[in-house]
PADRENNU-856850 format. One line per 5 residues: number of its first residue (from 0); for each residue y, z, x of C-alpha. Coordinates in steps of 0.1 Angstrom, whole numbers, plus 5000, padded with zeros to 4 digits. Example, Ala and Ser with C-alpha at 12.3 -4.5 7.8 and 13.67 -1.06 7.14 Angstrom:
<rs>
0	4955:5078:5123 ~ 4989:5071:5137
</rs>
This chain:
<rs>
0	1928:1058:1886 ~ 1927:1092:1903 ~ 1912:1123:1888 ~ 1925:1155:1903 ~ 1944:1187:1897
5	1973:1203:1915 ~ 1972:1240:1921 ~ 1992:1268:1938 ~ 1981:1300:1955 ~ 1975:1326:1943
10	1973:1311:1908 ~ 1938:1308:1896 ~ 1925:1273:1890 ~ 1910:1261:1857 ~ 1873:1257:1858
15	1875:1226:1837 ~ 1886:1205:1867 ~ 1851:1209:1883 ~ 1827:1181:1874 ~ 1792:1188:1861
20	1777:1184:1896 ~ 1797:1206:1919 ~ 1806:1183:1949 ~ 1808:1194:1985 ~ 1845:1191:1994
25	1863:1183:2026 ~ 1895:1203:2031 ~ 1925:1187:2048 ~ 1956:1208:2055 ~ 1991:1197:2065
30	2011:1222:2086 ~ 2040:1220:2110 ~ 2077:1214:2111 ~ 2098:1190:2090 ~ 2134:1180:2090
35	2160:1171:2063 ~ 2160:1133:2069 ~ 2135:1124:2043 ~ 2140:1129:2006 ~ 2105:1144:2004
40	2090:1167:2031 ~ 2067:1149:2054 ~ 2037:1170:2043 ~ 2041:1158:2008 ~ 2047:1122:2019
45	2015:1122:2039 ~ 1994:1131:2008 ~ 2012:1104:1987 ~ 2007:1078:2014 ~ 1970:1086:2016
50	1964:1082:1979 ~ 1990:1054:1976 ~ 2002:1073:1945 ~ 2030:1098:1940 ~ 2009:1129:1936
55	2038:1152:1943 ~ 2072:1141:1930 ~ 2096:1169:1940 ~ 2101:1189:1972 ~ 2119:1218:1956
60	2112:1252:1972 ~ 2112:1284:1952 ~ 2097:1307:1978 ~ 2101:1312:2015 ~ 2064:1307:2022
65	2039:1292:1998 ~ 2007:1271:1997 ~ 2000:1243:1972 ~ 1972:1218:1970 ~ 1956:1189:1952
70	1918:1186:1944 ~ 1904:1151:1939 ~ 1869:1154:1927 ~ 1863:1117:1927 ~ 1869:1114:1965
75	1855:1149:1972 ~ 1887:1158:1991 ~ 1910:1188:1988 ~ 1944:1186:2003 ~ 1966:1217:2012
80	2001:1219:2025 ~ 2023:1249:2032 ~ 2060:1255:2028 ~ 2071:1281:2054 ~ 2098:1293:2077
85	2091:1264:2101 ~ 2104:1239:2076 ~ 2141:1231:2078 ~ 2143:1230:2040 ~ 2132:1266:2038
90	2159:1277:2063 ~ 2185:1260:2041 ~ 2176:1281:2011 ~ 2181:1314:2029 ~ 2217:1314:2016
95	2203:1325:1982 ~ 2194:1358:1998 ~ 2229:1366:2011 ~ 2228:1402:1999 ~ 2195:1409:2016
100	2207:1393:2049 ~ 2239:1413:2048 ~ 2220:1445:2042 ~ 2191:1442:2066 ~ 2204:1416:2091
105	2191:1381:2098 ~ 2167:1391:2126 ~ 2149:1417:2104 ~ 2147:1393:2074 ~ 2136:1363:2096
110	2110:1384:2114 ~ 2093:1393:2080 ~ 2094:1357:2069 ~ 2079:1345:2102 ~ 2051:1370:2099
115	2042:1359:2064 ~ 2044:1322:2073 ~ 2021:1327:2104 ~ 1996:1345:2082 ~ 1995:1315:2059
120	1990:1291:2088 ~ 1960:1312:2101 ~ 1946:1311:2066 ~ 1947:1273:2065 ~ 1930:1271:2099
125	1901:1292:2085 ~ 1895:1273:2053 ~ 1901:1237:2065 ~ 1881:1210:2082 ~ 1911:1189:2093
130	1946:1201:2101 ~ 1974:1176:2104 ~ 2003:1190:2124 ~ 2036:1174:2117 ~ 2064:1170:2143
135	2100:1165:2133 ~ 2107:1141:2162 ~ 2089:1115:2183 ~ 2080:1141:2210 ~ 2055:1169:2211
140	2071:1203:2203 ~ 2061:1227:2231 ~ 2067:1257:2208 ~ 2034:1249:2191 ~ 2015:1260:2222
145	2027:1296:2219 ~ 2021:1295:2181 ~ 1985:1283:2187 ~ 1978:1310:2212 ~ 1991:1336:2189
150	1970:1324:2160 ~ 1938:1324:2182 ~ 1944:1359:2194 ~ 1949:1372:2159 ~ 1919:1353:2146
155	1897:1369:2172 ~ 1909:1404:2162 ~ 1905:1397:2125 ~ 1871:1380:2126 ~ 1852:1411:2115
160	1876:1419:2087 ~ 1874:1383:2074 ~ 1836:1385:2074 ~ 1838:1416:2053 ~ 1859:1397:2027
165	1836:1367:2027 ~ 1806:1390:2020 ~ 1820:1396:1985 ~ 1818:1358:1976 ~ 1786:1349:1958
170	1767:1318:1970 ~ 1786:1316:2003 ~ 1768:1295:2030 ~ 1754:1317:2058 ~ 1770:1297:2086
175	1804:1302:2070 ~ 1798:1340:2069 ~ 1786:1340:2105 ~ 1815:1320:2120 ~ 1842:1334:2096
180	1854:1298:2089 ~ 1841:1264:2079 ~ 1842:1250:2114 ~ 1864:1247:2143 ~ 1889:1225:2125
185	1899:1191:2140 ~ 1937:1189:2146 ~ 1956:1156:2142 ~ 1993:1152:2152 ~ 2017:1133:2130
190	2052:1123:2143 ~ 2079:1117:2118 ~ 2100:1095:2141 ~ 2087:1064:2159 ~ 2097:1060:2195
195	2120:1030:2203 ~ 2092:1006:2215 ~ 2078:0972:2205 ~ 2049:0970:2181 ~ 2026:0957:2207
200	2034:0987:2230 ~ 2030:1013:2203 ~ 1993:1016:2207 ~ 1996:1022:2244 ~ 2023:1048:2238
205	2000:1065:2213 ~ 1972:1068:2239 ~ 1996:1082:2265 ~ 2008:1108:2240 ~ 1972:1118:2233
210	1965:1123:2270 ~ 1996:1143:2275 ~ 1988:1166:2245 ~ 1952:1170:2256 ~ 1962:1180:2292
215	1988:1205:2279 ~ 1964:1222:2255 ~ 1936:1224:2281 ~ 1960:1237:2308 ~ 1972:1264:2284
220	1936:1272:2274 ~ 1943:1265:2237 ~ 1912:1243:2236 ~ 1880:1248:2256 ~ 1847:1231:2262
225	1831:1251:2234 ~ 1851:1245:2203 ~ 1836:1275:2185 ~ 1855:1297:2209 ~ 1889:1279:2202
230	1913:1279:2173 ~ 1907:1242:2168 ~ 1893:1212:2185 ~ 1905:1177:2194 ~ 1883:1146:2190
235	1870:1131:2222 ~ 1865:1095:2211 ~ 1888:1091:2181 ~ 1926:1088:2178 ~ 1944:1120:2169
240	1980:1110:2173 ~ 1999:1089:2146 ~ 2035:1077:2147 ~ 2051:1071:2113 ~ 2058:1034:2109
245	2092:1020:2103 ~ 2105:1021:2067 ~ 2093:0990:2048 ~ 2116:0970:2025 ~ 2113:0974:1988
250	2095:0941:1982 ~ 2067:0948:2007 ~ 2062:0983:1994 ~ 2058:0971:1958 ~ 2035:0943:1969
255	2012:0967:1987 ~ 2012:0991:1958 ~ 2003:0962:1934 ~ 1974:0951:1956 ~ 1961:0987:1958
260	1963:0992:1921 ~ 1942:0961:1912 ~ 1920:0965:1942 ~ 1929:0932:1957 ~ 1920:0926:1993
265	1949:0936:2014 ~ 1951:0924:2050 ~ 1976:0951:2059 ~ 1962:0984:2047 ~ 1982:1017:2050
270	1980:1027:2086 ~ 1980:1065:2079 ~ 1954:1060:2052 ~ 1931:1043:2077 ~ 1940:1068:2104
275	1930:1098:2082 ~ 1901:1082:2064 ~ 1880:1077:2095 ~ 1881:1115:2101 ~ 1874:1124:2065
280	1845:1099:2064 ~ 1830:1114:2095 ~ 1834:1149:2081 ~ 1816:1140:2049 ~ 1788:1122:2066
285	1780:1138:2100 ~ 1804:1165:2105 ~ 1824:1173:2137 ~ 1809:1179:2171 ~ 1838:1182:2195
290	1822:1202:2222 ~ 1826:1190:2258 ~ 1802:1196:2286 ~ 1765:1194:2295 ~ 1752:1228:2284
295	1767:1233:2250 ~ 1749:1239:2217 ~ 1754:1223:2184 ~ 1786:1230:2165 ~ 1787:1247:2131
300	1800:1226:2103 ~ 1800:1236:2066 ~ 1808:1215:2036 ~ 1810:1241:2008 ~ 1807:1235:1971
305	1841:1233:1954 ~ 1836:1264:1933 ~ 1825:1285:1962 ~ 1854:1273:1983 ~ 1880:1282:1957
310	1864:1317:1952 ~ 1864:1324:1990 ~ 1899:1309:1995 ~ 1916:1330:1969 ~ 1901:1362:1983
315	1911:1353:2018 ~ 1946:1344:2007 ~ 1949:1378:1990 ~ 1937:1395:2022 ~ 1962:1377:2044
320	1991:1382:2020 ~ 1988:1418:2009 ~ 1975:1435:2041 ~ 2003:1457:2056 ~ 2017:1449:2090
325	2008:1483:2104 ~ 1972:1483:2091 ~ 1946:1463:2109 ~ 1949:1457:2146 ~ 1951:1420:2142
330	1982:1422:2120 ~ 1997:1448:2143 ~ 1992:1423:2172 ~ 2007:1395:2152 ~ 2038:1416:2144
335	2042:1426:2180 ~ 2039:1390:2193 ~ 2062:1374:2168 ~ 2088:1401:2166 ~ 2099:1402:2202
340	2135:1409:2192 ~ 2124:1438:2170 ~ 2103:1453:2198 ~ 2132:1453:2221 ~ 2154:1467:2194
345	2129:1495:2187 ~ 2127:1505:2223 ~ 2165:1505:2228 ~ 2172:1525:2196 ~ 2144:1550:2205
350	2162:1556:2238 ~ 2196:1561:2221 ~ 2184:1583:2192 ~ 2182:1616:2213 ~ 2217:1610:2226
355	2230:1606:2190 ~ 2213:1638:2179 ~ 2228:1656:2209 ~ 2262:1643:2199 ~ 2257:1657:2164
360	2246:1691:2176 ~ 2274:1695:2201 ~ 2298:1725:2194 ~ 2284:1732:2160 ~ 2293:1765:2143
365	2267:1789:2129 ~ 2271:1773:2095 ~ 2294:1746:2082 ~ 2303:1726:2052 ~ 2289:1693:2039
370	2322:1676:2048 ~ 2320:1688:2084 ~ 2283:1678:2084 ~ 2292:1643:2072 ~ 2319:1639:2098
375	2295:1649:2126 ~ 2269:1625:2112 ~ 2295:1597:2112 ~ 2302:1604:2149 ~ 2265:1604:2157
380	2259:1571:2138 ~ 2289:1555:2155 ~ 2273:1564:2189 ~ 2239:1549:2178 ~ 2255:1518:2164
385	2275:1511:2195 ~ 2246:1516:2220 ~ 2217:1504:2198 ~ 2208:1467:2195 ~ 2190:1445:2171
390	2175:1448:2136 ~ 2160:1483:2142 ~ 2195:1499:2142 ~ 2195:1503:2104 ~ 2160:1519:2106
395	2171:1544:2132 ~ 2203:1551:2114 ~ 2181:1563:2085 ~ 2160:1584:2109 ~ 2192:1599:2124
400	2205:1607:2090 ~ 2173:1624:2080 ~ 2172:1644:2113 ~ 2208:1656:2109 ~ 2202:1666:2073
405	2171:1686:2083 ~ 2189:1703:2111 ~ 2218:1712:2088 ~ 2196:1725:2060 ~ 2176:1747:2083
410	2199:1777:2082 ~ 2232:1761:2089 ~ 2243:1751:2054 ~ 2275:1766:2039 ~ 2275:1779:2004
415	2305:1758:1993 ~ 2305:1772:1958 ~ 2341:1765:1945 ~ 2365:1793:1936 ~ 2386:1792:1904
420	2413:1775:1925 ~ 2388:1750:1940 ~ 2383:1764:1975 ~ 2347:1764:1988 ~ 2328:1795:1998
425	2325:1797:2036 ~ 2295:1821:2036 ~ 2260:1808:2045 ~ 2239:1798:2016 ~ 2232:1830:1997
430	2225:1847:1964 ~ 2251:1866:1945 ~ 2227:1889:1928 ~ 2194:1902:1940 ~ 2177:1893:1907
435	2190:1857:1909 ~ 2163:1830:1907 ~ 2159:1810:1938 ~ 2148:1814:1974 ~ 2141:1851:1979
440	2147:1848:2016 ~ 2184:1841:2011 ~ 2207:1870:2017 ~ 2227:1887:1989 ~ 2264:1882:1996
445	2295:1878:1975 ~ 2313:1845:1974 ~ 2343:1843:1998 ~ 2364:1812:2005 ~ 2384:1829:2034
450	2417:1819:2016 ~ 2440:1848:2008 ~ 2471:1850:1987 ~ 2499:1875:1986 ~ 2504:1890:1951
455	2524:1919:1937 ~ 2510:1946:1915 ~ 2517:1949:1878 ~ 2550:1967:1883 ~ 2560:1945:1912
460	2568:1973:1937 ~ 2539:1967:1960 ~ 2525:1935:1975 ~ 2490:1931:1989 ~ 2466:1903:2000
465	2442:1891:1974 ~ 2410:1872:1979 ~ 2406:1838:1964 ~ 2391:1847:1930 ~ 2357:1835:1919
470	2357:1850:1885 ~ 2384:1855:1858 ~ 2378:1893:1856 ~ 2388:1898:1893 ~ 2417:1874:1890
475	2433:1890:1859 ~ 2420:1926:1860 ~ 2400:1937:1891 ~ 2427:1930:1917 ~ 2455:1948:1898
480	2431:1977:1889 ~ 2426:1983:1927 ~ 2462:1980:1937 ~ 2474:2002:1908 ~ 2456:2032:1924
485	2482:2033:1951 ~ 2513:2022:1932 ~ 2518:2021:1895 ~ 2488:2040:1883 ~ 2510:2070:1873
490	2533:2049:1852 ~ 2531:2045:1815 ~ 2509:2016:1805 ~ 2503:1999:1771 ~ 2467:1997:1763
495	2458:1963:1750 ~ 2430:1958:1725 ~ 2396:1955:1742 ~ 2360:1956:1732 ~ 2344:1991:1729
500	2306:1990:1726 ~ 2288:2014:1703 ~ 2256:2013:1723 ~ 2242:2001:1757 ~ 2230:1968:1741
505	2257:1943:1737 ~ 2261:1906:1744 ~ 2288:1879:1745 ~ 2295:1862:1712 ~ 2283:1827:1705
510	2314:1806:1701 ~ 2298:1772:1697 ~ 2302:1773:1660 ~ 2337:1787:1660 ~ 2361:1766:1640
515	2389:1750:1659 ~ 2413:1753:1630 ~ 2409:1791:1627 ~ 2441:1808:1636 ~ 2444:1842:1652
520	2465:1856:1623 ~ 2454:1889:1608 ~ 2467:1912:1581 ~ 2493:1938:1590 ~ 2469:1966:1579
525	2444:1955:1606 ~ 2467:1962:1635 ~ 2445:1972:1665 ~ 2464:2001:1679 ~ 2453:2037:1675
530	2472:2068:1685 ~ 2447:2076:1713 ~ 2442:2040:1724 ~ 2477:2025:1725 ~ 2511:2038:1736
535	2540:2016:1728 ~ 2567:2039:1743 ~ 2573:2071:1762 ~ 2566:2106:1749 ~ 2591:2120:1724
540	2599:2149:1749 ~ 2608:2124:1776 ~ 2628:2099:1756 ~ 2638:2114:1722 ~ 2644:2089:1695
545	2679:2084:1681 ~ 2686:2102:1648 ~ 2706:2088:1619 ~ 2733:2114:1623 ~ 2743:2104:1657
550	2736:2067:1653 ~ 2773:2059:1651 ~ 2780:2079:1682 ~ 2753:2060:1702 ~ 2766:2027:1690
555	2802:2036:1700 ~ 2791:2047:1735 ~ 2771:2016:1740 ~ 2801:1995:1728 ~ 2824:2013:1752
560	2800:2009:1781 ~ 2798:1972:1773 ~ 2836:1969:1773 ~ 2837:1987:1807 ~ 2812:1963:1822
565	2832:1934:1810 ~ 2862:1948:1828 ~ 2843:1946:1860 ~ 2839:1908:1858 ~ 2808:1904:1837
570	2812:1878:1810 ~ 2796:1877:1776 ~ 2789:1848:1753 ~ 2808:1842:1721 ~ 2786:1843:1690
575	2794:1818:1663 ~ 2793:1829:1627 ~ 2767:1801:1620 ~ 2743:1816:1645 ~ 2743:1851:1631
580	2707:1863:1625 ~ 2700:1889:1599 ~ 2675:1917:1606 ~ 2667:1937:1575 ~ 2644:1966:1569
585	2626:1989:1594 ~ 2593:1986:1612 ~ 2569:2015:1615 ~ 2536:2017:1633 ~ 2509:2019:1606
590	2477:2038:1609 ~ 2449:2016:1621 ~ 2411:2017:1616 ~ 2388:2001:1642 ~ 2358:1994:1620
595	2369:1958:1615 ~ 2360:1948:1651 ~ 2326:1941:1665 ~ 2310:1968:1687 ~ 2280:1947:1697
600	2295:1914:1706 ~ 2325:1907:1729 ~ 2347:1877:1735 ~ 2336:1860:1767 ~ 2370:1845:1773
605	2407:1854:1767 ~ 2422:1858:1733 ~ 2440:1828:1719 ~ 2453:1816:1685 ~ 2419:1799:1677
610	2397:1828:1687 ~ 2374:1841:1659 ~ 2386:1873:1642 ~ 2370:1907:1648 ~ 2359:1900:1684
615	2377:1914:1715 ~ 2374:1908:1752 ~ 2358:1933:1776 ~ 2390:1937:1796 ~ 2426:1928:1792
620	2442:1901:1813 ~ 2477:1913:1804 ~ 2496:1943:1816 ~ 2526:1961:1802 ~ 2541:1989:1822
625	2572:2011:1818 ~ 2589:2018:1851 ~ 2611:2045:1836 ~ 2647:2048:1824 ~ 2669:2018:1821
630	2692:2033:1848 ~ 2666:2022:1874 ~ 2682:1987:1873 ~ 2717:1981:1886 ~ 2732:1948:1877
635	2753:1949:1908 ~ 2725:1957:1933 ~ 2697:1938:1915 ~ 2660:1945:1921 ~ 2663:1964:1953
640	2628:1980:1952 ~ 2610:1948:1945 ~ 2597:1931:1977 ~ 2593:1894:1982 ~ 2623:1881:1963
645	2642:1852:1977 ~ 2678:1858:1987 ~ 2702:1858:1957 ~ 2673:1856:1932 ~ 2665:1893:1925
650	2687:1898:1895 ~ 2681:1900:1857 ~ 2701:1880:1832 ~ 2722:1898:1806 ~ 2717:1892:1769
655	2746:1905:1748 ~ 2738:1909:1711 ~ 2766:1918:1686 ~ 2753:1943:1660 ~ 2768:1954:1627
660	2757:1988:1615 ~ 2758:1995:1577 ~ 2758:2032:1565 ~ 2747:2025:1530 ~ 2716:2044:1522
665	2689:2039:1496 ~ 2657:2055:1488 ~ 2626:2033:1495 ~ 2593:2033:1478 ~ 2580:2060:1501
670	2611:2083:1497 ~ 2625:2076:1531 ~ 2660:2063:1539 ~ 2664:2027:1550 ~ 2691:2014:1574
675	2703:1978:1574 ~ 2711:1963:1608 ~ 2728:1930:1613 ~ 2747:1908:1638 ~ 2785:1903:1637
680	2807:1878:1654 ~ 2829:1890:1683 ~ 2864:1901:1673 ~ 2857:1905:1636 ~ 2865:1938:1621
685	2838:1953:1599 ~ 2843:1962:1563 ~ 2845:1996:1550 ~ 2813:2016:1558 ~ 2804:1993:1587
690	2805:1998:1624 ~ 2804:1970:1650 ~ 2791:1972:1686 ~ 2774:1950:1712 ~ 2739:1956:1725
695	2733:1946:1761 ~ 2697:1937:1772 ~ 2686:1925:1806 ~ 2658:1900:1809 ~ 2642:1882:1838
700	2614:1857:1840 ~ 2598:1861:1875 ~ 2578:1834:1894 ~ 2555:1841:1923 ~ 2540:1816:1947
705	2507:1821:1967 ~ 2526:1833:1998 ~ 2542:1861:1979 ~ 2577:1846:1974 ~ 2593:1857:1942
710	2623:1845:1923 ~ 2639:1847:1889 ~ 2648:1817:1867 ~ 2683:1813:1853 ~ 2673:1787:1827
715	2641:1767:1820 ~ 2632:1749:1852 ~ 2661:1763:1873 ~ 2660:1790:1900 ~ 2685:1819:1898
720	2710:1820:1926 ~ 2736:1848:1925 ~ 2768:1848:1945 ~ 2771:1866:1978 ~ 2787:1896:1960
725	2758:1898:1936 ~ 2776:1882:1907 ~ 2753:1865:1881 ~ 2772:1840:1860 ~ 2743:1829:1838
730	2731:1845:1806 ~ 2696:1849:1791 ~ 2705:1828:1761 ~ 2687:1797:1773 ~ 2657:1817:1784
735	2651:1834:1750 ~ 2658:1803:1729 ~ 2637:1777:1747 ~ 2602:1772:1761 ~ 2600:1784:1797
740	2579:1764:1822 ~ 2548:1783:1834 ~ 2549:1766:1868 ~ 2577:1756:1892 ~ 2578:1743:1927
745	2585:1772:1951 ~ 2617:1768:1972 ~ 2602:1787:2002 ~ 2613:1769:2034 ~ 2579:1768:2052
750	2556:1744:2035 ~ 2527:1726:2052 ~ 2533:1689:2054 ~ 2565:1691:2034 ~ 2545:1697:2002
755	2560:1725:1981 ~ 2538:1753:1968 ~ 2536:1759:1931 ~ 2550:1792:1918 ~ 2536:1807:1886
760	2553:1827:1859 ~ 2538:1862:1865 ~ 2562:1888:1850 ~ 2587:1894:1823 ~ 2613:1921:1831
765	2630:1937:1801 ~ 2657:1965:1803 ~ 2662:1979:1768 ~ 2695:1993:1757 ~ 2705:2028:1745
770	2709:2017:1709 ~ 2692:2021:1675 ~ 2672:1989:1680 ~ 2638:1980:1693 ~ 2634:1951:1717
775	2601:1934:1709 ~ 2580:1910:1729 ~ 2554:1886:1715 ~ 2543:1862:1743 ~ 2525:1830:1736
780	2514:1809:1766 ~ 2501:1773:1766 ~ 2490:1768:1803 ~ 2482:1731:1800 ~ 2491:1702:1778
785	2475:1699:1744 ~ 2448:1703:1732 ~ 2450:1735:1753 ~ 2452:1766:1730 ~ 2480:1791:1730
790	2470:1824:1746 ~ 2482:1857:1731 ~ 2479:1894:1739 ~ 2456:1903:1711 ~ 2482:1922:1690
795	2489:1909:1655 ~ 2525:1921:1656 ~ 2552:1920:1683 ~ 2551:1949:1707 ~ 2580:1973:1703
800	2596:1985:1736 ~ 2611:2019:1736 ~ 2649:2021:1741 ~ 2667:2028:1773 ~ 2636:2018:1794
805	2626:1993:1821 ~ 2595:1974:1810 ~ 2575:1948:1829 ~ 2550:1925:1812 ~ 2525:1909:1837
810	2510:1876:1827 ~ 2474:1866:1835 ~ 2467:1850:1869 ~ 2445:1824:1853 ~ 2437:1815:1817
815	2403:1809:1802 ~ 2390:1797:1768 ~ 2355:1789:1756 ~ 2354:1756:1774 ~ 2373:1759:1807
820	2395:1778:1831 ~ 2432:1767:1834 ~ 2448:1770:1868 ~ 2480:1757:1883 ~ 2484:1719:1884
825	2476:1698:1915 ~ 2508:1676:1914 ~ 2540:1693:1922 ~ 2561:1666:1906 ~ 2549:1674:1871
830	2544:1711:1875 ~ 2573:1721:1853 ~ 2558:1700:1824 ~ 2523:1713:1827 ~ 2524:1746:1808
835	2550:1767:1790 ~ 2558:1803:1778 ~ 2567:1794:1742 ~ 2601:1805:1728 ~ 2603:1835:1705
840	2589:1859:1731 ~ 2618:1884:1729 ~ 2633:1898:1697 ~ 2652:1927:1683 ~ 2642:1951:1655
845	2659:1982:1640 ~ 2647:2015:1653 ~ 2628:2034:1627 ~ 2641:2069:1620 ~ 2624:2095:1598
</rs>
């Protein structure tokens, strides 16, 4: 029965396997190449054949390079064998690392494995007395010669470092520390396949193979006369070549195993057991002295205690495994010798790298965007990949990437801060404000994308180029404020409710806790228009209000004018009795107090229906301007003073409203007279005390595209096209009674790539009649699908437009709530369904008369 313990580097061995008296052990290592013919690798089979017992049952490989062993304290022998890249079984398992092979390439991965495996082989030569080199065929593999020379060169370079590691082992024999190894190990050669010769000629062939191997190794200076100076030694008077015998039948194998178990004399002992035992016996008794020549000294041979050997072996294994390849000179030499393909690849890529950098730097602007930078890097990498060779290409691609990034970031990087529309800033990297945190060396510059749009002013009479906006204030207020100085600054404007601070210390309101269900509905008494802040109409001296006494005369004149226009070919719509809307009572502008609104906090976004009450924005994103009298617009000529309109689209739509005027008077609660105003169907004669007439209002919803093209809409989603004679056949009925799309594809003929630009609803034109009625507007805009809020002007009641006037309401260029900024959609196909001007924008109210 055998007493022993299997172990594996670098796992520590249990001290209980050592006997009470620590024996001096002989170390035998099995290295070399194996094939896939045998069920078990040859290195394992040799150990099993020696002990005539299945010490190792399985040849499964879990790592690319590993060392396992078996310590038999009874026979004072320690066996080691290594799995490495030189075994065919190990090459087969490389398919498990497919991702690594694909990422780094086979040559790079195989080079690292070969480096690790060679280190393990050198470790075995330093800690062994006997090394059995296996050959996968019946002939000597000449590749071993280069491998042996490499190991000898590296061993010489690392001898001092190995001695430093051995100094840390307590109880180490002095000769081991001096030589750096136990001895010059004796090498035996094991051939897996037997040559096709007769049994009586096998011994002669074995001697011929020994002579051939000896001459090759001597000629290549792998072995010398003094074995201490060589990697290993070959015995002079003993056999060192063994051919694996032919496979025995099952009966013979079991009989020999039975004889060995019961220690019965066997006339046919195991050949390999006898072959190896003679060398082990010599090592345990006399030691090896394989020097050749007359003037050579004694050889150093150490049989260490088992505990000391394990202690030294584990430290040396850690040294050979964990030392970096670019550390000690010995490991650098090993890497350079083994990785010939890598050395060529490094030299080739090092030559191509400057060419790739020059290709990247060719024709570069002073500063450029990250996309342009990535495109140039792609071109440079393509050049390096096409001219570079081998596994170092990936490494140098990383270096090229780093060099290009460093060159770009060194003063050539573009700001690329996106505008509201999404265009990047083309300025160099900069600061917007001097007090901004960051690199103080950066210049202070405004953002600029280089993209310009053509937009009209608030009244629409002047067009100008506008910079791509980077903030909502410039988009909705600043641009129009600048252009108004040369155009519509003298016209009458309606002042929208804005924030007015009471001191120099104010801040934006915190809207995080604002309730989403809070509606922007306030009491009528809290109307935010004051006599000095808001003007809803012209001065009384310019446009005097209609009195009650001549109300009938005005209505008659307007009715007569309407009939005259109908005679010129303008059609009116019939009003059914079921569709009559009753308007009762009068509306007067109440006195307003401003103490209900905050003077220390302002709304950091636009006003919408969910905005908290009592907080106003710092500026208004809306504009309402009166161009003058209603006579400025001619329905036959259209908008002749408005530039940019597409042909046949510069007309307003008529909106005819039948009105019934009742003369009954009553005294209200405040002592004033009240007049009732109602609608009447066409052709119906009024009752006694009533007068019927038709009120004509002209309305137009104007769209504007980024190139300055403008057009009116005849109905929701349709573009207005008048006849060649300027005849408009459509009515404003569909515009006033339906939601109007906020965005439409522009029909301008010159579109890049055939992709239509998106036009946005920017103005509402209203021409009020000469009648005792007020046209009111109360716009609500939802610029995106729900849950986008509805944006309003900030007034709690509809805005009353003065009669006989031409009014233009300008909508915001962009919309902003507490969470985001809403701009035009990216897809033209669904632009008309993206946002809407909700119905109910226009209405009619009786003119108040004192």
